[in-house]
PyMOL commands that place a pseudoatom at each C-alpha (Angstrom):
pseudoatom trace, name=CA, resn=MET, resi=1, chain=A, elem=C, hetatm=0, pos=[0.193, 0.291, -0.057]
pseudoatom trace, name=CA, resn=GLU, resi=2, chain=A, elem=C, hetatm=0, pos=[3.140, 2.181, 0.934]
pseudoatom trace, name=CA, resn=GLN, resi=3, chain=A, elem=C, hetatm=0, pos=[4.326, 1.692, -2.893]
pseudoatom trace, name=CA, resn=SER, resi=4, chain=A, elem=C, hetatm=0, pos=[0.938, 2.659, -4.333]
pseudoatom trace, name=CA, resn=TYR, resi=5, chain=A, elem=C, hetatm=0, pos=[1.105, 5.589, -1.982]
pseudoatom trace, name=CA, resn=ASN, resi=6, chain=A, elem=C, hetatm=0, pos=[4.113, 6.827, -3.190]
pseudoatom trace, name=CA, resn=ILE, resi=7, chain=A, elem=C, hetatm=0, pos=[3.528, 6.539, -6.352]
pseudoatom trace, name=CA, resn=TRP, resi=8, chain=A, elem=C, hetatm=0, pos=[0.506, 8.642, -6.105]
pseudoatom trace, name=CA, resn=LEU, resi=9, chain=A, elem=C, hetatm=0, pos=[2.135, 11.066, -4.223]
pseudoatom trace, name=CA, resn=LEU, resi=10, chain=A, elem=C, hetatm=0, pos=[5.079, 11.398, -6.967]
pseudoatom trace, name=CA, resn=LEU, resi=11, chain=A, elem=C, hetatm=0, pos=[2.347, 11.566, -9.780]
pseudoatom trace, name=CA, resn=VAL, resi=12, chain=A, elem=C, hetatm=0, pos=[0.443, 14.637, -7.789]
pseudoatom trace, name=CA, resn=LEU, resi=13, chain=A, elem=C, hetatm=0, pos=[4.090, 16.403, -7.478]
pseudoatom trace, name=CA, resn=ALA, resi=14, chain=A, elem=C, hetatm=0, pos=[5.153, 15.583, -11.116]
pseudoatom trace, name=CA, resn=LEU, resi=15, chain=A, elem=C, hetatm=0, pos=[1.421, 17.168, -12.421]
pseudoatom trace, name=CA, resn=ALA, resi=16, chain=A, elem=C, hetatm=0, pos=[2.184, 20.384, -9.856]
pseudoatom trace, name=CA, resn=ALA, resi=17, chain=A, elem=C, hetatm=0, pos=[5.416, 20.874, -11.142]
pseudoatom trace, name=CA, resn=GLY, resi=18, chain=A, elem=C, hetatm=0, pos=[4.853, 20.611, -15.045]
pseudoatom trace, name=CA, resn=ALA, resi=19, chain=A, elem=C, hetatm=0, pos=[1.704, 23.055, -14.355]
pseudoatom trace, name=CA, resn=ALA, resi=20, chain=A, elem=C, hetatm=0, pos=[4.069, 25.535, -12.221]
pseudoatom trace, name=CA, resn=ILE, resi=21, chain=A, elem=C, hetatm=0, pos=[6.542, 25.080, -15.397]
pseudoatom trace, name=CA, resn=GLY, resi=22, chain=A, elem=C, hetatm=0, pos=[3.642, 25.451, -17.744]
pseudoatom trace, name=CA, resn=PHE, resi=23, chain=A, elem=C, hetatm=0, pos=[2.461, 28.708, -15.936]
pseudoatom trace, name=CA, resn=PHE, resi=24, chain=A, elem=C, hetatm=0, pos=[5.763, 30.402, -16.052]
pseudoatom trace, name=CA, resn=ILE, resi=25, chain=A, elem=C, hetatm=0, pos=[6.722, 29.398, -19.762]
pseudoatom trace, name=CA, resn=SER, resi=26, chain=A, elem=C, hetatm=0, pos=[3.076, 30.913, -20.555]
pseudoatom trace, name=CA, resn=ARG, resi=27, chain=A, elem=C, hetatm=0, pos=[3.608, 33.938, -18.748]
pseudoatom trace, name=CA, resn=GLN, resi=28, chain=A, elem=C, hetatm=0, pos=[7.086, 34.898, -20.598]
pseudoatom trace, name=CA, resn=ILE, resi=29, chain=A, elem=C, hetatm=0, pos=[5.266, 34.315, -24.176]
pseudoatom trace, name=CA, resn=ALA, resi=30, chain=A, elem=C, hetatm=0, pos=[2.714, 36.399, -22.900]
pseudoatom trace, name=CA, resn=ALA, resi=31, chain=A, elem=C, hetatm=0, pos=[5.032, 39.049, -21.772]
pseudoatom trace, name=CA, resn=SER, resi=32, chain=A, elem=C, hetatm=0, pos=[7.216, 39.201, -24.941]
pseudoatom trace, name=CA, resn=ASN, resi=33, chain=A, elem=C, hetatm=0, pos=[4.043, 38.771, -27.643]
pseudoatom trace, name=CA, resn=PRO, resi=34, chain=A, elem=C, hetatm=0, pos=[2.603, 42.503, -26.937]
pseudoatom trace, name=CA, resn=GLU, resi=35, chain=A, elem=C, hetatm=0, pos=[5.653, 44.316, -27.424]
pseudoatom trace, name=CA, resn=ARG, resi=36, chain=A, elem=C, hetatm=0, pos=[6.255, 42.509, -30.825]
pseudoatom trace, name=CA, resn=THR, resi=37, chain=A, elem=C, hetatm=0, pos=[2.930, 42.716, -32.027]
pseudoatom trace, name=CA, resn=GLN, resi=38, chain=A, elem=C, hetatm=0, pos=[3.219, 46.571, -30.823]
pseudoatom trace, name=CA, resn=GLN, resi=39, chain=A, elem=C, hetatm=0, pos=[6.078, 46.821, -32.579]
pseudoatom trace, name=CA, resn=ARG, resi=40, chain=A, elem=C, hetatm=0, pos=[4.894, 45.098, -35.700]
pseudoatom trace, name=CA, resn=LEU, resi=41, chain=A, elem=C, hetatm=0, pos=[1.551, 46.947, -35.558]
pseudoatom trace, name=CA, resn=ASP, resi=42, chain=A, elem=C, hetatm=0, pos=[3.991, 50.438, -35.639]
pseudoatom trace, name=CA, resn=GLU, resi=43, chain=A, elem=C, hetatm=0, pos=[6.000, 49.447, -38.496]
pseudoatom trace, name=CA, resn=LEU, resi=44, chain=A, elem=C, hetatm=0, pos=[2.390, 48.879, -40.627]
pseudoatom trace, name=CA, resn=GLN, resi=45, chain=A, elem=C, hetatm=0, pos=[1.225, 52.370, -39.601]
pseudoatom trace, name=CA, resn=GLU, resi=46, chain=A, elem=C, hetatm=0, pos=[4.356, 54.173, -40.698]
pseudoatom trace, name=CA, resn=ARG, resi=47, chain=A, elem=C, hetatm=0, pos=[4.439, 52.245, -43.923]
pseudoatom trace, name=CA, resn=PHE, resi=48, chain=A, elem=C, hetatm=0, pos=[0.798, 53.021, -44.790]
pseudoatom trace, name=CA, resn=ASP, resi=49, chain=A, elem=C, hetatm=0, pos=[1.502, 56.706, -43.370]
pseudoatom trace, name=CA, resn=ASN, resi=50, chain=A, elem=C, hetatm=0, pos=[4.470, 56.570, -45.824]
pseudoatom trace, name=CA, resn=TYR, resi=51, chain=A, elem=C, hetatm=0, pos=[2.394, 54.924, -48.691]
pseudoatom trace, name=CA, resn=GLN, resi=52, chain=A, elem=C, hetatm=0, pos=[-0.540, 57.824, -48.147]
pseudoatom trace, name=CA, resn=THR, resi=53, chain=A, elem=C, hetatm=0, pos=[1.933, 60.587, -48.327]
pseudoatom trace, name=CA, resn=ASP, resi=54, chain=A, elem=C, hetatm=0, pos=[3.835, 58.887, -51.301]
pseudoatom trace, name=CA, resn=VAL, resi=55, chain=A, elem=C, hetatm=0, pos=[0.467, 59.012, -53.263]
pseudoatom trace, name=CA, resn=ILE, resi=56, chain=A, elem=C, hetatm=0, pos=[-0.502, 62.407, -52.429]
pseudoatom trace, name=CA, resn=THR, resi=57, chain=A, elem=C, hetatm=0, pos=[2.517, 63.574, -53.758]
pseudoatom trace, name=CA, resn=HIS, resi=58, chain=A, elem=C, hetatm=0, pos=[2.319, 61.844, -56.520]
pseudoatom trace, name=CA, resn=PHE, resi=59, chain=A, elem=C, hetatm=0, pos=[-1.378, 63.433, -57.606]
pseudoatom trace, name=CA, resn=ASN, resi=60, chain=A, elem=C, hetatm=0, pos=[-0.107, 66.748, -56.583]
pseudoatom trace, name=CA, resn=THR, resi=61, chain=A, elem=C, hetatm=0, pos=[3.247, 66.455, -58.600]
pseudoatom trace, name=CA, resn=THR, resi=62, chain=A, elem=C, hetatm=0, pos=[0.736, 65.284, -61.665]
pseudoatom trace, name=CA, resn=ALA, resi=63, chain=A, elem=C, hetatm=0, pos=[-1.702, 68.110, -61.062]
pseudoatom trace, name=CA, resn=THR, resi=64, chain=A, elem=C, hetatm=0, pos=[0.945, 70.639, -61.296]
pseudoatom trace, name=CA, resn=LEU, resi=65, chain=A, elem=C, hetatm=0, pos=[2.564, 68.729, -64.477]
pseudoatom trace, name=CA, resn=VAL, resi=66, chain=A, elem=C, hetatm=0, pos=[-0.697, 68.976, -66.389]
pseudoatom trace, name=CA, resn=GLY, resi=67, chain=A, elem=C, hetatm=0, pos=[-1.401, 72.740, -65.272]
pseudoatom trace, name=CA, resn=LYS, resi=68, chain=A, elem=C, hetatm=0, pos=[2.374, 73.376, -66.427]
pseudoatom trace, name=CA, resn=LEU, resi=69, chain=A, elem=C, hetatm=0, pos=[1.496, 71.092, -69.884]
pseudoatom trace, name=CA, resn=THR, resi=70, chain=A, elem=C, hetatm=0, pos=[-1.859, 73.103, -70.647]
pseudoatom trace, name=CA, resn=GLN, resi=71, chain=A, elem=C, hetatm=0, pos=[-0.367, 76.582, -69.834]
pseudoatom trace, name=CA, resn=SER, resi=72, chain=A, elem=C, hetatm=0, pos=[2.473, 75.270, -72.386]
pseudoatom trace, name=CA, resn=TYR, resi=73, chain=A, elem=C, hetatm=0, pos=[0.111, 74.336, -74.618]
pseudoatom trace, name=CA, resn=GLN, resi=74, chain=A, elem=C, hetatm=0, pos=[-1.952, 77.816, -74.705]
pseudoatom trace, name=CA, resn=ASP, resi=75, chain=A, elem=C, hetatm=0, pos=[1.816, 79.481, -74.845]
pseudoatom trace, name=CA, resn=VAL, resi=76, chain=A, elem=C, hetatm=0, pos=[2.121, 77.438, -78.203]
pseudoatom trace, name=CA, resn=GLN, resi=77, chain=A, elem=C, hetatm=0, pos=[-1.200, 78.533, -79.798]
pseudoatom trace, name=CA, resn=GLN, resi=78, chain=A, elem=C, hetatm=0, pos=[-0.649, 81.964, -78.600]
pseudoatom trace, name=CA, resn=HIS, resi=79, chain=A, elem=C, hetatm=0, pos=[2.721, 82.303, -80.357]
pseudoatom trace, name=CA, resn=LEU, resi=80, chain=A, elem=C, hetatm=0, pos=[1.287, 80.483, -83.536]
pseudoatom trace, name=CA, resn=ALA, resi=81, chain=A, elem=C, hetatm=0, pos=[-1.339, 83.132, -83.667]
pseudoatom trace, name=CA, resn=ASP, resi=82, chain=A, elem=C, hetatm=0, pos=[1.173, 86.351, -83.281]
pseudoatom trace, name=CA, resn=GLY, resi=83, chain=A, elem=C, hetatm=0, pos=[3.008, 84.588, -85.785]
pseudoatom trace, name=CA, resn=ALA, resi=84, chain=A, elem=C, hetatm=0, pos=[0.617, 84.351, -88.470]
pseudoatom trace, name=CA, resn=ASP, resi=85, chain=A, elem=C, hetatm=0, pos=[-0.629, 88.125, -87.402]
pseudoatom trace, name=CA, resn=ARG, resi=86, chain=A, elem=C, hetatm=0, pos=[3.028, 89.239, -88.034]
pseudoatom trace, name=CA, resn=LEU, resi=87, chain=A, elem=C, hetatm=0, pos=[4.462, 87.112, -90.812]
pseudoatom trace, name=CA, resn=ALA, resi=88, chain=A, elem=C, hetatm=0, pos=[1.596, 86.531, -93.032]
pseudoatom trace, name=CA, resn=LEU, resi=89, chain=A, elem=C, hetatm=0, pos=[1.708, 88.611, -96.270]
pseudoatom trace, name=CA, resn=ASP, resi=90, chain=A, elem=C, hetatm=0, pos=[-1.941, 89.238, -96.844]
pseudoatom trace, name=CA, resn=GLU, resi=91, chain=A, elem=C, hetatm=0, pos=[-5.071, 89.466, -95.025]
pseudoatom trace, name=CA, resn=LEU, resi=92, chain=A, elem=C, hetatm=0, pos=[-6.430, 85.839, -97.073]
pseudoatom trace, name=CA, resn=THR, resi=93, chain=A, elem=C, hetatm=0, pos=[-3.642, 84.219, -95.867]
pseudoatom trace, name=CA, resn=ARG, resi=94, chain=A, elem=C, hetatm=0, pos=[-3.484, 85.690, -92.540]
pseudoatom trace, name=CA, resn=GLN, resi=95, chain=A, elem=C, hetatm=0, pos=[-6.951, 84.734, -92.081]
pseudoatom trace, name=CA, resn=ARG, resi=96, chain=A, elem=C, hetatm=0, pos=[-6.437, 80.910, -93.314]
pseudoatom trace, name=CA, resn=LEU, resi=97, chain=A, elem=C, hetatm=0, pos=[-3.838, 81.022, -90.973]
pseudoatom trace, name=CA, resn=LEU, resi=98, chain=A, elem=C, hetatm=0, pos=[-5.679, 82.168, -87.993]
pseudoatom trace, name=CA, resn=GLU, resi=99, chain=A, elem=C, hetatm=0, pos=[-8.872, 79.706, -89.157]
pseudoatom trace, name=CA, resn=SER, resi=100, chain=A, elem=C, hetatm=0, pos=[-6.538, 76.579, -89.060]
pseudoatom trace, name=CA, resn=LEU, resi=101, chain=A, elem=C, hetatm=0, pos=[-5.437, 77.560, -85.671]
pseudoatom trace, name=CA, resn=ARG, resi=102, chain=A, elem=C, hetatm=0, pos=[-9.007, 77.806, -84.306]
pseudoatom trace, name=CA, resn=VAL, resi=103, chain=A, elem=C, hetatm=0, pos=[-9.971, 74.591, -86.130]
pseudoatom trace, name=CA, resn=ASP, resi=104, chain=A, elem=C, hetatm=0, pos=[-7.399, 72.992, -84.505]
pseudoatom trace, name=CA, resn=THR, resi=105, chain=A, elem=C, hetatm=0, pos=[-8.225, 73.894, -80.992]
pseudoatom trace, name=CA, resn=ALA, resi=106, chain=A, elem=C, hetatm=0, pos=[-12.003, 73.295, -81.466]
pseudoatom trace, name=CA, resn=LEU, resi=107, chain=A, elem=C, hetatm=0, pos=[-10.856, 69.559, -82.892]
pseudoatom trace, name=CA, resn=PRO, resi=108, chain=A, elem=C, hetatm=0, pos=[-11.388, 67.982, -79.495]
pseudoatom trace, name=CA, resn=ALA, resi=109, chain=A, elem=C, hetatm=0, pos=[-14.612, 69.422, -78.634]
pseudoatom trace, name=CA, resn=ALA, resi=110, chain=A, elem=C, hetatm=0, pos=[-16.483, 69.221, -82.255]
pseudoatom trace, name=CA, resn=ARG, resi=111, chain=A, elem=C, hetatm=0, pos=[-15.794, 65.144, -82.305]
pseudoatom trace, name=CA, resn=GLU, resi=112, chain=A, elem=C, hetatm=0, pos=[-19.203, 63.820, -84.193]
pseudoatom trace, name=CA, resn=ARG, resi=113, chain=A, elem=C, hetatm=0, pos=[-20.740, 62.128, -81.916]
pseudoatom trace, name=CA, resn=LEU, resi=114, chain=A, elem=C, hetatm=0, pos=[-22.459, 58.556, -82.899]
pseudoatom trace, name=CA, resn=SER, resi=115, chain=A, elem=C, hetatm=0, pos=[-26.349, 59.051, -83.707]
pseudoatom trace, name=CA, resn=LEU, resi=116, chain=A, elem=C, hetatm=0, pos=[-29.515, 56.732, -84.466]
pseudoatom trace, name=CA, resn=PRO, resi=117, chain=A, elem=C, hetatm=0, pos=[-30.521, 55.977, -87.648]
pseudoatom trace, name=CA, resn=LYS, resi=118, chain=A, elem=C, hetatm=0, pos=[-33.056, 58.093, -89.515]
pseudoatom trace, name=CA, resn=ASN, resi=119, chain=A, elem=C, hetatm=0, pos=[-35.425, 55.471, -89.479]
pseudoatom trace, name=CA, resn=ALA, resi=120, chain=A, elem=C, hetatm=0, pos=[-34.619, 53.760, -86.209]
pseudoatom trace, name=CA, resn=GLU, resi=121, chain=A, elem=C, hetatm=0, pos=[-37.965, 51.668, -85.209]
pseudoatom trace, name=CA, resn=PRO, resi=122, chain=A, elem=C, hetatm=0, pos=[-37.493, 49.275, -82.360]
pseudoatom trace, name=CA, resn=PRO, resi=123, chain=A, elem=C, hetatm=0, pos=[-37.785, 45.480, -83.646]
pseudoatom trace, name=CA, resn=LYS, resi=124, chain=A, elem=C, hetatm=0, pos=[-40.930, 44.015, -83.265]
pseudoatom trace, name=CA, resn=ASP, resi=125, chain=A, elem=C, hetatm=0, pos=[-42.138, 40.696, -80.980]
pseudoatom trace, name=CA, resn=TYR, resi=126, chain=A, elem=C, hetatm=0, pos=[-44.807, 40.046, -83.551]
pseudoatom trace, name=CA, resn=ALA, resi=127, chain=A, elem=C, hetatm=0, pos=[-45.653, 39.184, -87.181]
pseudoatom trace, name=CA, resn=PRO, resi=128, chain=A, elem=C, hetatm=0, pos=[-46.195, 42.195, -89.168]
pseudoatom trace, name=CA, resn=LYS, resi=129, chain=A, elem=C, hetatm=0, pos=[-49.471, 42.372, -91.069]
pseudoatom trace, name=CA, resn=ASP, resi=130, chain=A, elem=C, hetatm=0, pos=[-51.881, 43.569, -93.512]
pseudoatom trace, name=CA, resn=LYS, resi=131, chain=A, elem=C, hetatm=0, pos=[-54.992, 45.105, -92.804]
pseudoatom trace, name=CA, resn=ASP, resi=132, chain=A, elem=C, hetatm=0, pos=[-56.997, 42.085, -94.668]
pseudoatom trace, name=CA, resn=GLU, resi=133, chain=A, elem=C, hetatm=0, pos=[-54.958, 39.725, -93.395]
pseudoatom trace, name=CA, resn=PRO, resi=134, chain=A, elem=C, hetatm=0, pos=[-55.804, 37.773, -89.456]
pseudoatom trace, name=CA, resn=GLY, resi=135, chain=A, elem=C, hetatm=0, pos=[-53.240, 38.369, -86.759]
pseudoatom trace, name=CA, resn=THR, resi=136, chain=A, elem=C, hetatm=0, pos=[-51.297, 35.661, -85.408]
pseudoatom trace, name=CA, resn=LEU, resi=137, chain=A, elem=C, hetatm=0, pos=[-53.437, 35.249, -82.508]
pseudoatom trace, name=CA, resn=ASP, resi=138, chain=A, elem=C, hetatm=0, pos=[-56.476, 34.797, -84.977]
pseudoatom trace, name=CA, resn=GLU, resi=139, chain=A, elem=C, hetatm=0, pos=[-57.990, 31.475, -84.612]
pseudoatom trace, name=CA, resn=SER, resi=140, chain=A, elem=C, hetatm=0, pos=[-57.743, 30.982, -88.505]
pseudoatom trace, name=CA, resn=PHE, resi=141, chain=A, elem=C, hetatm=0, pos=[-54.094, 32.130, -88.623]
pseudoatom trace, name=CA, resn=GLY, resi=142, chain=A, elem=C, hetatm=0, pos=[-51.981, 29.797, -90.561]
pseudoatom trace, name=CA, resn=LEU, resi=143, chain=A, elem=C, hetatm=0, pos=[-55.102, 27.629, -91.726]
pseudoatom trace, name=CA, resn=LYS, resi=144, chain=A, elem=C, hetatm=0, pos=[-55.076, 27.095, -95.557]
pseudoatom trace, name=CA, resn=GLY, resi=145, chain=A, elem=C, hetatm=0, pos=[-58.693, 26.482, -97.052]
pseudoatom trace, name=CA, resn=HIS, resi=146, chain=A, elem=C, hetatm=0, pos=[-60.560, 27.580, -94.002]
pseudoatom trace, name=CA, resn=SER, resi=147, chain=A, elem=C, hetatm=0, pos=[-64.212, 28.338, -94.633]
pseudoatom trace, name=CA, resn=SER, resi=148, chain=A, elem=C, hetatm=0, pos=[-65.932, 30.618, -92.459]
for i in range(1, 148): cmd.bond("trace and resi %d" % i, "trace and resi %d" % (i + 1))
show_as sticks, trace
zoom trace
């Protein structure tokens, strides 16, 4: 009996020691995880903030460049118009040059749009008929030699 008592006591002590060791290990892991998790969260937040800053910078630069491009285009148009005024030898040539500049600037706005055909009739979901013929829902429709 004393042997079984010793075995039980040894098992209880081993269980208690295992529980204590498991408790301390879990406390060490739990203590180190929040710091590492918080560090990763901070890194991700910093990367996201940098990305947002890059996107804003990109679109601001794009807007500035488009503005410069528009201004350059207007400057070129003005230069061509001034050149046509100064360099054209006669009034007819000057008018033609100025008109060609106006046509060029009006091109994007004056694009032709697709339009419906003149006789646009929606498709019919029935068979057309003449006035004297019976309709498709008539009892005598499609019967040959029908005597009424």
